[in-house]
N, C-alpha and C positions, 0 to 999 in steps of 0.2 A: 514455415521456412520456404516452402515452394511457392506459396501464394505471394509473399512479399519479396522473394529472392534475397533473403537475408544472409549476410556472411555468418560464419560459425559463431563468432564472438557475440554478435547481436542476437542470434537465435538463442544462445545459452542464456544471455541476460533476460530475454523475453520470457523464457521458461521459468527462470528464477523468480521473476516478478509475478508472473501469472500464478505460480504455486504458493505465493506467500500473502495470504489475506490478512486483514486486521490491522492495517496501518493506523498509527495514532492520529494522523491527520483526519481520519474519518469523523471523529467527534468535532473537530474544528469545522468541517464541512457542514455538519448538522447545525452548527451555530450560524454559519454564513447564510444558509438557506432558510433560517428561522424555522428549523424543523424540530423534531422530537429529540432533544439533546440527550435526555436520560436513556431512552431506548437505543439511540445510536451509540452512546458510550458503552452500554451493556453489550450490544452486539459486537462492537469493535473488540472488546476484551474477550468475548467468547470465540470470535474468529481467530484472534491472535493465539489463544490458548490451544485450540484445536489444530491450528496451522503449525504450531511448534512441533507437533507430533507427526503430522501428515506430510510436512514439507519435504523431508529427506527422501522417503520412499517414492513420493510423487515425482520429484525432480529426477531421481536416479532412474525410475522407470521410463520417463519420457526421453531422457538423453540416451539411454541404452537403446531404446527403440529407434531413435533417430540415427544411430550409428555414426557418431561424429569422430570416431577414431580416438586419438589421444588428446583431443583439445581440452577435455576436462575429465577428471577422475575423482569420484566422490566416495569417501569412506562413510557409508550410511550410518553406522553405529556411532562413530565419532561426531558426525553432524547432528544426529538426534540428541546426543548428550549435550553438545555445545548450545544448540538452540533452546533446548529445555532449560538449561542453566541460565541462559540470558533472558528468557521470557517467563518461565514458570516461577522461578525463585522470586523475582521482584513482584510478580502477581500475588504469590502467597503472602509475602511480607505486607503488601498493600491490604489484602483481606484481613490479616491479623490486626493491622493498625486500625482498620475501619471497625473491626469487631470489638477490640479491647481498648482502643485509644482514639475514639471518634473525634473528639475535639482537636487532638494533635493532627489527625489525618486531614481534617477540614482546614486547619491553619496552614498546613504544608501544601495543599492542593494548588493554589495560585502559582507559587514558586516552582513547584514540580512541573506544572503544565508549561510555564514559560521556558524552563530549562529544556524540556522535551522538544519544544518547537525550535528553539535556537540551536540546539545540538544537531537536530535533523538538518537544518539549513546549512550548518557548518560542514557536516559530513558530505552533503550533496555538493556544496561549493568546492570542497576539497577534492572530491572525485572528478568534478568537471575541470578544475584548474590543473590537477595533477596528471590528468590524462587528456588534455585538450586536443592533442593531435589526433587521438583515436576518436574523439567526439566529432571533430571537423571531418574526419574521414567518413562518418556516418551520414553526412549531409547528401552524399551521392546515392545513398541507399534508401530503402523504405522503412528503416528501423523506427524513426520518429513517428511515421504514420501508423506503424503497427502498435506502438505504445498508446497512441491517441485512440485508435480503434478499440484496443483492449479495454481501456478505461471507460469509453463511451458505451461499449457493449455491456460491461459489467454494471454500469449505472442503470441501464435499461433493464437488464435481467433481474438485478436486485430489486428494482421497483416493481416489476411484474410479479415476482415470486412472493413478495411480502404481503402481509394482510393488514387490515385496519384502515384507518382514514388515510387520505392522500399524503398528509404531512408525514405520517410515520413511514409510509411506503417509499416516498422519495428520500427520506432520511436513510433508510436501509439501502437504497440505491447508491447514495453517496458513500456509505461505509463500504459497500461492495467494490466501488470503483477505486478505492485507495489501497495501495499495496504496502506491505511491511518490509522495509529495507533491511532490518536486522538479520533475519535468516539468510537472505540473499548474500549479504556481506560475509556472514559466517561461512557460507558455502564456498565463496570465492577464496576466502582465506585458507580453507582446508584443502581445496582442490589444487591440482597442478595444471599447468598449461598456460595459455595466453591471458594471464590475469589482467594486465593493464588495459587491454582492449575490451575485456569483459566488464571491467570497472567503468570505463568510459561509456560503454553502451548501456550499462545499468543506470548510470546517472541521467543519461539522455532520455531513456525510456520512462524513468520515474517523472522527469520534468514534463514530458509530453503527456503523460497520464494526468498530471495536475492541470495542465493546460486544457484538457478536455473536461475535467470534473468541476473546476472552479467556475467557469462561465455558466454551466448548467445551474449550479447552486446559487449564483448571483441572480440569474433570471428568476428562479423560484422565489428568492427573497424579495425581489422587486414586486412580483405578483402578490405576495402575501402581505406586503406592507402597504399596498395600494388600497385606499379607502373604498368601501363598497359604494356603488352608485345608489343614490336615494331612490326610493320606490315612488315613482310618479303615478299616483292613482287618479289624477285629474283627467 
């Protein structure tokens, strides 16, 4: 907050985004960069599952330490229950389908993936359009830069901490860079305070994060699709 001189609403949105790993777009980034899609999807699910339990206490601890006054108030127990319901229940249902009805799960996968991507874009567009004045107000601050830096740094750290071949490591970097909007939206819905401004800041920061991660994945894809130079032994 001090480094980027963020207003309270943008700082709250940044904390919500930073505390919510495992965005479903991480698997899509693995595909964009021609990476290890299976490992990326597994890590995305793992991060989303763990994040559903750690999100509420992490956000509450950071915001309490930041002493933002009455800008936001989180009921941690309610938030944990809400996020767990929204994320863990579908996850368990998916595991059961995969275990006991694998053909059905495979046949549903393309439609479910398409619905997930489309609904994410609809929600993002709705937040931008519904709170456009708050988004425009952010143009004079460094909130968009903060979201960009967060995603780029997460990509780098995820890549450095991962093990295995470079394809797998950069895939993990892409998964680390993408945030999960679900818990953040649940927190805003439960909290009291300046919700429209936080929603607008959340949408803008999510977009700036994608603006950082997508070009990196595209460059990696271009390098991997480039044919190897012939070995000239003459």
